[in-house]
PDB file of N, CA, C and O in Angstrom:
ATOM      1  N   MET A   1      12.902 -34.539   2.103  1.00  0.00           N
ATOM      2  CA  MET A   1      12.788 -34.964   0.705  1.00  0.00           C
ATOM      3  C   MET A   1      13.382 -33.263  -0.106  1.00  0.00           C
ATOM      4  O   MET A   1      13.427 -32.121   0.353  1.00  0.00           O
ATOM      5  N   SER A   2      13.626 -33.641  -0.987  1.00  0.00           N
ATOM      6  CA  SER A   2      14.412 -32.486  -1.593  1.00  0.00           C
ATOM      7  C   SER A   2      13.816 -32.483  -3.157  1.00  0.00           C
ATOM      8  O   SER A   2      13.560 -33.398  -3.940  1.00  0.00           O
ATOM      9  N   SER A   3      13.693 -30.750  -3.264  1.00  0.00           N
ATOM     10  CA  SER A   3      12.754 -30.351  -4.460  1.00  0.00           C
ATOM     11  C   SER A   3      13.923 -29.955  -4.752  1.00  0.00           C
ATOM     12  O   SER A   3      14.896 -29.720  -4.036  1.00  0.00           O
ATOM     13  N   LYS A   4      13.609 -29.835  -6.974  1.00  0.00           N
ATOM     14  CA  LYS A   4      13.877 -29.118  -7.856  1.00  0.00           C
ATOM     15  C   LYS A   4      14.318 -28.043  -7.637  1.00  0.00           C
ATOM     16  O   LYS A   4      15.457 -27.634  -7.410  1.00  0.00           O
ATOM     17  N   TRP A   5      12.894 -27.357  -7.750  1.00  0.00           N
ATOM     18  CA  TRP A   5      12.265 -25.909  -7.665  1.00  0.00           C
ATOM     19  C   TRP A   5      13.157 -25.109  -6.762  1.00  0.00           C
ATOM     20  O   TRP A   5      13.773 -25.608  -5.821  1.00  0.00           O
ATOM     21  N   ARG A   6      13.191 -23.946  -7.067  1.00  0.00           N
ATOM     22  CA  ARG A   6      13.907 -23.215  -6.032  1.00  0.00           C
ATOM     23  C   ARG A   6      13.552 -21.609  -6.297  1.00  0.00           C
ATOM     24  O   ARG A   6      13.042 -21.286  -7.370  1.00  0.00           O
ATOM     25  N   ARG A   7      13.763 -20.893  -5.557  1.00  0.00           N
ATOM     26  CA  ARG A   7      12.833 -19.110  -6.095  1.00  0.00           C
ATOM     27  C   ARG A   7      13.705 -18.239  -5.959  1.00  0.00           C
ATOM     28  O   ARG A   7      14.578 -18.840  -5.334  1.00  0.00           O
ATOM     29  N   PHE A   8      14.007 -17.368  -6.101  1.00  0.00           N
ATOM     30  CA  PHE A   8      14.944 -16.070  -6.672  1.00  0.00           C
ATOM     31  C   PHE A   8      14.055 -14.674  -6.731  1.00  0.00           C
ATOM     32  O   PHE A   8      13.144 -14.349  -7.492  1.00  0.00           O
ATOM     33  N   GLU A   9      14.514 -14.160  -5.920  1.00  0.00           N
ATOM     34  CA  GLU A   9      13.820 -12.715  -6.388  1.00  0.00           C
ATOM     35  C   GLU A   9      15.237 -11.402  -6.238  1.00  0.00           C
ATOM     36  O   GLU A   9      16.116 -11.280  -5.384  1.00  0.00           O
ATOM     37  N   VAL A  10      14.934 -10.632  -7.425  1.00  0.00           N
ATOM     38  CA  VAL A  10      15.416  -9.647  -8.012  1.00  0.00           C
ATOM     39  C   VAL A  10      14.985  -8.913  -7.348  1.00  0.00           C
ATOM     40  O   VAL A  10      13.892  -9.029  -6.794  1.00  0.00           O
ATOM     41  N   LEU A  11      16.210  -7.412  -7.186  1.00  0.00           N
ATOM     42  CA  LEU A  11      15.067  -6.192  -6.331  1.00  0.00           C
ATOM     43  C   LEU A  11      15.612  -5.407  -7.906  1.00  0.00           C
ATOM     44  O   LEU A  11      16.749  -5.364  -8.374  1.00  0.00           O
ATOM     45  N   LEU A  12      14.695  -5.008  -8.296  1.00  0.00           N
ATOM     46  CA  LEU A  12      15.555  -3.854  -9.381  1.00  0.00           C
ATOM     47  C   LEU A  12      14.813  -2.536  -8.910  1.00  0.00           C
ATOM     48  O   LEU A  12      13.628  -2.272  -8.713  1.00  0.00           O
ATOM     49  N   PRO A  13      15.973  -1.828  -8.812  1.00  0.00           N
ATOM     50  CA  PRO A  13      16.038  -0.314  -8.491  1.00  0.00           C
ATOM     51  C   PRO A  13      15.235   0.809  -9.393  1.00  0.00           C
ATOM     52  O   PRO A  13      15.145   0.552 -10.594  1.00  0.00           O
ATOM     53  N   LEU A  14      14.858   1.590  -9.088  1.00  0.00           N
ATOM     54  CA  LEU A  14      13.863   1.850  -9.805  1.00  0.00           C
ATOM     55  C   LEU A  14      14.648   3.806 -10.044  1.00  0.00           C
ATOM     56  O   LEU A  14      14.215   4.550 -10.924  1.00  0.00           O
ATOM     57  N   GLN A  15      15.729   4.211  -9.102  1.00  0.00           N
ATOM     58  CA  GLN A  15      16.269   5.266  -9.300  1.00  0.00           C
ATOM     59  C   GLN A  15      17.596   4.670  -9.375  1.00  0.00           C
ATOM     60  O   GLN A  15      17.959   3.587  -8.914  1.00  0.00           O
ATOM     61  N   PHE A  16      18.453   5.777 -10.206  1.00  0.00           N
ATOM     62  CA  PHE A  16      19.858   5.652 -10.080  1.00  0.00           C
ATOM     63  C   PHE A  16      20.743   6.497  -8.765  1.00  0.00           C
ATOM     64  O   PHE A  16      20.374   7.553  -8.253  1.00  0.00           O
ATOM     65  N   SER A  17      21.533   6.000  -8.534  1.00  0.00           N
ATOM     66  CA  SER A  17      22.160   6.659  -7.119  1.00  0.00           C
ATOM     67  C   SER A  17      21.987   7.971  -7.050  1.00  0.00           C
ATOM     68  O   SER A  17      21.922   8.624  -6.009  1.00  0.00           O
ATOM     69  N   ASP A  18      21.877   8.543  -8.588  1.00  0.00           N
ATOM     70  CA  ASP A  18      22.324  10.376  -8.771  1.00  0.00           C
ATOM     71  C   ASP A  18      21.030  10.978  -8.366  1.00  0.00           C
ATOM     72  O   ASP A  18      20.846  12.183  -8.536  1.00  0.00           O
ATOM     73  N   GLY A  19      19.789   9.935  -7.647  1.00  0.00           N
ATOM     74  CA  GLY A  19      18.256  10.615  -8.010  1.00  0.00           C
ATOM     75  C   GLY A  19      17.649   9.867  -9.582  1.00  0.00           C
ATOM     76  O   GLY A  19      16.804   8.973  -9.597  1.00  0.00           O
ATOM     77  N   ARG A  20      18.066  10.253 -10.390  1.00  0.00           N
ATOM     78  CA  ARG A  20      17.479  10.039 -11.924  1.00  0.00           C
ATOM     79  C   ARG A  20      16.523   8.381 -11.953  1.00  0.00           C
ATOM     80  O   ARG A  20      16.947   7.246 -11.738  1.00  0.00           O
ATOM     81  N   ASP A  21      15.221   8.825 -12.286  1.00  0.00           N
ATOM     82  CA  ASP A  21      14.424   7.481 -12.184  1.00  0.00           C
ATOM     83  C   ASP A  21      15.066   6.516 -13.274  1.00  0.00           C
ATOM     84  O   ASP A  21      15.585   7.055 -14.251  1.00  0.00           O
ATOM     85  N   VAL A  22      15.069   5.364 -13.194  1.00  0.00           N
ATOM     86  CA  VAL A  22      15.474   4.273 -14.345  1.00  0.00           C
ATOM     87  C   VAL A  22      14.302   4.231 -15.008  1.00  0.00           C
ATOM     88  O   VAL A  22      13.326   4.685 -14.411  1.00  0.00           O
ATOM     89  N   ALA A  23      14.138   3.753 -16.205  1.00  0.00           N
ATOM     90  CA  ALA A  23      12.941   4.118 -17.321  1.00  0.00           C
ATOM     91  C   ALA A  23      12.302   2.990 -17.674  1.00  0.00           C
ATOM     92  O   ALA A  23      12.780   1.980 -18.191  1.00  0.00           O
ATOM     93  N   GLY A  24      11.138   3.234 -17.350  1.00  0.00           N
ATOM     94  CA  GLY A  24      10.442   2.038 -16.711  1.00  0.00           C
ATOM     95  C   GLY A  24      10.141   0.985 -18.138  1.00  0.00           C
ATOM     96  O   GLY A  24       9.360   0.036 -18.208  1.00  0.00           O
ATOM     97  N   GLU A  25      11.098   1.559 -19.246  1.00  0.00           N
ATOM     98  CA  GLU A  25      11.066   0.675 -20.448  1.00  0.00           C
ATOM     99  C   GLU A  25      12.007  -0.425 -20.162  1.00  0.00           C
ATOM    100  O   GLU A  25      11.952  -1.552 -20.653  1.00  0.00           O
ATOM    101  N   TRP A  26      13.276   0.218 -18.932  1.00  0.00           N
ATOM    102  CA  TRP A  26      14.451  -0.866 -19.088  1.00  0.00           C
ATOM    103  C   TRP A  26      13.826  -2.044 -17.403  1.00  0.00           C
ATOM    104  O   TRP A  26      14.350  -3.101 -17.053  1.00  0.00           O
ATOM    105  N   LEU A  27      13.307  -1.737 -17.110  1.00  0.00           N
ATOM    106  CA  LEU A  27      12.534  -2.066 -15.763  1.00  0.00           C
ATOM    107  C   LEU A  27      11.897  -3.589 -17.110  1.00  0.00           C
ATOM    108  O   LEU A  27      12.418  -4.675 -17.363  1.00  0.00           O
ATOM    109  N   ALA A  28      10.845  -3.045 -17.560  1.00  0.00           N
ATOM    110  CA  ALA A  28      10.209  -4.008 -18.439  1.00  0.00           C
ATOM    111  C   ALA A  28      10.604  -5.022 -19.432  1.00  0.00           C
ATOM    112  O   ALA A  28      10.060  -6.101 -19.663  1.00  0.00           O
ATOM    113  N   GLU A  29      12.096  -4.264 -20.220  1.00  0.00           N
ATOM    114  CA  GLU A  29      13.208  -5.314 -20.385  1.00  0.00           C
ATOM    115  C   GLU A  29      13.880  -6.025 -19.684  1.00  0.00           C
ATOM    116  O   GLU A  29      14.157  -7.132 -20.147  1.00  0.00           O
ATOM    117  N   ALA A  30      14.303  -5.727 -18.558  1.00  0.00           N
ATOM    118  CA  ALA A  30      15.020  -6.606 -17.501  1.00  0.00           C
ATOM    119  C   ALA A  30      13.901  -7.960 -16.971  1.00  0.00           C
ATOM    120  O   ALA A  30      14.162  -8.986 -16.343  1.00  0.00           O
ATOM    121  N   VAL A  31      13.020  -7.610 -17.346  1.00  0.00           N
ATOM    122  CA  VAL A  31      11.316  -9.039 -16.784  1.00  0.00           C
ATOM    123  C   VAL A  31      11.732  -9.441 -17.873  1.00  0.00           C
ATOM    124  O   VAL A  31      12.616 -10.293 -17.785  1.00  0.00           O
ATOM    125  N   LEU A  32      11.345  -9.068 -19.154  1.00  0.00           N
ATOM    126  CA  LEU A  32      11.527 -10.017 -20.667  1.00  0.00           C
ATOM    127  C   LEU A  32      12.500 -10.864 -20.490  1.00  0.00           C
ATOM    128  O   LEU A  32      12.454 -12.094 -20.486  1.00  0.00           O
ATOM    129  N   GLU A  33      13.948  -9.707 -20.249  1.00  0.00           N
ATOM    130  CA  GLU A  33      14.974 -11.211 -20.122  1.00  0.00           C
ATOM    131  C   GLU A  33      14.883 -12.439 -19.225  1.00  0.00           C
ATOM    132  O   GLU A  33      15.200 -13.526 -19.708  1.00  0.00           O
ATOM    133  N   VAL A  34      14.534 -12.369 -18.134  1.00  0.00           N
ATOM    134  CA  VAL A  34      13.687 -13.445 -17.263  1.00  0.00           C
ATOM    135  C   VAL A  34      13.084 -14.300 -17.871  1.00  0.00           C
ATOM    136  O   VAL A  34      13.076 -15.518 -17.697  1.00  0.00           O
ATOM    137  N   VAL A  35      12.528 -13.637 -18.652  1.00  0.00           N
ATOM    138  CA  VAL A  35      11.178 -14.673 -18.840  1.00  0.00           C
ATOM    139  C   VAL A  35      12.097 -15.475 -20.298  1.00  0.00           C
ATOM    140  O   VAL A  35      11.996 -16.701 -20.280  1.00  0.00           O
ATOM    141  N   ASP A  36      12.727 -15.039 -21.195  1.00  0.00           N
ATOM    142  CA  ASP A  36      13.246 -15.660 -21.845  1.00  0.00           C
ATOM    143  C   ASP A  36      14.552 -17.048 -21.469  1.00  0.00           C
ATOM    144  O   ASP A  36      14.697 -18.176 -21.939  1.00  0.00           O
ATOM    145  N   HIS A  37      15.218 -16.359 -20.545  1.00  0.00           N
ATOM    146  CA  HIS A  37      15.829 -17.204 -20.051  1.00  0.00           C
ATOM    147  C   HIS A  37      15.312 -18.208 -19.153  1.00  0.00           C
ATOM    148  O   HIS A  37      15.744 -19.351 -19.304  1.00  0.00           O
ATOM    149  N   PHE A  38      14.498 -17.995 -18.281  1.00  0.00           N
ATOM    150  CA  PHE A  38      14.047 -18.801 -17.542  1.00  0.00           C
ATOM    151  C   PHE A  38      12.220 -19.690 -17.792  1.00  0.00           C
ATOM    152  O   PHE A  38      11.864 -20.806 -17.413  1.00  0.00           O
ATOM    153  N   GLY A  39      11.432 -18.615 -18.562  1.00  0.00           N
ATOM    154  CA  GLY A  39      10.785 -18.917 -19.114  1.00  0.00           C
ATOM    155  C   GLY A  39       9.199 -18.612 -18.118  1.00  0.00           C
ATOM    156  O   GLY A  39       8.044 -19.028 -18.206  1.00  0.00           O
ATOM    157  N   ALA A  40       9.769 -17.878 -17.400  1.00  0.00           N
ATOM    158  CA  ALA A  40       8.296 -16.945 -16.543  1.00  0.00           C
ATOM    159  C   ALA A  40       9.012 -16.424 -15.471  1.00  0.00           C
ATOM    160  O   ALA A  40      10.023 -16.872 -14.930  1.00  0.00           O
ATOM    161  N   ALA A  41       8.309 -15.335 -15.210  1.00  0.00           N
ATOM    162  CA  ALA A  41       8.495 -14.515 -14.147  1.00  0.00           C
ATOM    163  C   ALA A  41       7.019 -13.917 -13.986  1.00  0.00           C
ATOM    164  O   ALA A  41       6.182 -13.831 -14.884  1.00  0.00           O
ATOM    165  N   SER A  42       6.851 -13.446 -12.390  1.00  0.00           N
ATOM    166  CA  SER A  42       6.277 -12.715 -11.555  1.00  0.00           C
ATOM    167  C   SER A  42       6.618 -11.828 -11.275  1.00  0.00           C
ATOM    168  O   SER A  42       7.534 -11.598 -12.064  1.00  0.00           O
ATOM    169  N   TYR A  43       6.465 -10.383 -10.080  1.00  0.00           N
ATOM    170  CA  TYR A  43       6.641  -9.371 -10.017  1.00  0.00           C
ATOM    171  C   TYR A  43       5.648  -9.089  -9.226  1.00  0.00           C
ATOM    172  O   TYR A  43       4.475  -9.457  -9.278  1.00  0.00           O
ATOM    173  N   GLU A  44       6.464  -8.070  -8.117  1.00  0.00           N
ATOM    174  CA  GLU A  44       5.429  -7.294  -7.650  1.00  0.00           C
ATOM    175  C   GLU A  44       5.522  -5.645  -7.515  1.00  0.00           C
ATOM    176  O   GLU A  44       6.727  -5.405  -7.595  1.00  0.00           O
ATOM    177  N   THR A  45       4.967  -4.681  -7.386  1.00  0.00           N
ATOM    178  CA  THR A  45       4.728  -3.182  -7.690  1.00  0.00           C
ATOM    179  C   THR A  45       4.852  -2.678  -7.099  1.00  0.00           C
ATOM    180  O   THR A  45       4.762  -1.475  -7.343  1.00  0.00           O
ATOM    181  N   GLN A  46       5.245  -3.230  -5.472  1.00  0.00           N
ATOM    182  CA  GLN A  46       5.081  -2.581  -4.546  1.00  0.00           C
ATOM    183  C   GLN A  46       6.864  -1.662  -4.241  1.00  0.00           C
ATOM    184  O   GLN A  46       7.861  -2.269  -4.632  1.00  0.00           O
ATOM    185  N   LYS A  47       6.968  -0.876  -3.857  1.00  0.00           N
ATOM    186  CA  LYS A  47       8.325   0.467  -3.291  1.00  0.00           C
ATOM    187  C   LYS A  47       9.044   0.001  -2.113  1.00  0.00           C
ATOM    188  O   LYS A  47       8.835   0.471  -0.994  1.00  0.00           O
ATOM    189  N   LEU A  48       9.917  -0.948  -2.363  1.00  0.00           N
ATOM    190  CA  LEU A  48      10.726  -0.870  -1.162  1.00  0.00           C
ATOM    191  C   LEU A  48      11.574   0.486  -0.846  1.00  0.00           C
ATOM    192  O   LEU A  48      12.255   1.004  -1.731  1.00  0.00           O
ATOM    193  N   GLU A  49      11.482   1.091   0.615  1.00  0.00           N
ATOM    194  CA  GLU A  49      12.961   2.157   1.025  1.00  0.00           C
ATOM    195  C   GLU A  49      13.904   1.114   1.439  1.00  0.00           C
ATOM    196  O   GLU A  49      13.784  -0.100   1.608  1.00  0.00           O
ATOM    197  N   GLY A  50      14.850   1.918   1.550  1.00  0.00           N
ATOM    198  CA  GLY A  50      15.857   1.612   2.458  1.00  0.00           C
ATOM    199  C   GLY A  50      17.174   2.359   2.438  1.00  0.00           C
ATOM    200  O   GLY A  50      16.849   3.395   1.860  1.00  0.00           O
ATOM    201  N   HIS A  51      18.653   2.478   2.759  1.00  0.00           N
ATOM    202  CA  HIS A  51      19.851   3.125   2.746  1.00  0.00           C
ATOM    203  C   HIS A  51      20.802   2.209   2.670  1.00  0.00           C
ATOM    204  O   HIS A  51      20.656   1.058   3.083  1.00  0.00           O
ATOM    205  N   LEU A  52      22.160   2.788   1.974  1.00  0.00           N
ATOM    206  CA  LEU A  52      23.382   1.840   1.520  1.00  0.00           C
ATOM    207  C   LEU A  52      24.672   2.202   2.412  1.00  0.00           C
ATOM    208  O   LEU A  52      24.955   3.401   2.411  1.00  0.00           O
ATOM    209  N   ARG A  53      24.967   1.901   2.684  1.00  0.00           N
ATOM    210  CA  ARG A  53      26.489   2.685   3.359  1.00  0.00           C
ATOM    211  C   ARG A  53      27.763   1.933   2.609  1.00  0.00           C
ATOM    212  O   ARG A  53      27.861   0.708   2.535  1.00  0.00           O
ATOM    213  N   HIS A  54      28.543   2.696   2.168  1.00  0.00           N
ATOM    214  CA  HIS A  54      29.164   2.235   1.449  1.00  0.00           C
ATOM    215  C   HIS A  54      30.655   3.213   2.148  1.00  0.00           C
ATOM    216  O   HIS A  54      30.637   4.353   2.612  1.00  0.00           O
ATOM    217  N   GLY A  55      31.806   2.293   2.001  1.00  0.00           N
ATOM    218  CA  GLY A  55      33.002   3.119   2.747  1.00  0.00           C
ATOM    219  C   GLY A  55      33.141   4.164   3.761  1.00  0.00           C
ATOM    220  O   GLY A  55      34.167   4.799   4.003  1.00  0.00           O
ATOM    221  N   GLY A  56      31.699   4.306   4.476  1.00  0.00           N
ATOM    222  CA  GLY A  56      31.218   4.931   5.663  1.00  0.00           C
ATOM    223  C   GLY A  56      30.797   6.209   5.385  1.00  0.00           C
ATOM    224  O   GLY A  56      30.974   7.197   6.097  1.00  0.00           O
ATOM    225  N   VAL A  57      30.112   6.145   4.096  1.00  0.00           N
ATOM    226  CA  VAL A  57      29.233   6.996   3.437  1.00  0.00           C
ATOM    227  C   VAL A  57      28.057   6.340   3.429  1.00  0.00           C
ATOM    228  O   VAL A  57      27.883   5.122   3.436  1.00  0.00           O
ATOM    229  N   MET A  58      27.178   7.291   3.413  1.00  0.00           N
ATOM    230  CA  MET A  58      25.283   7.074   3.418  1.00  0.00           C
ATOM    231  C   MET A  58      24.681   7.972   2.405  1.00  0.00           C
ATOM    232  O   MET A  58      23.461   7.990   2.243  1.00  0.00           O
TER     233      MET A  58
END
């Protein structure tokens, strides 16, 4: 049985690559844009940590 429902996850960064914090207003605006486009959004406020290696540099 196939469902027309889909789930998407969008991870928003809390800091820029230079270490500056992303403004909370920008995060709120991003959520509202998703609501405007899709009609709904939910979010979790947990913090995920990770590392990215690009071009041999971490």
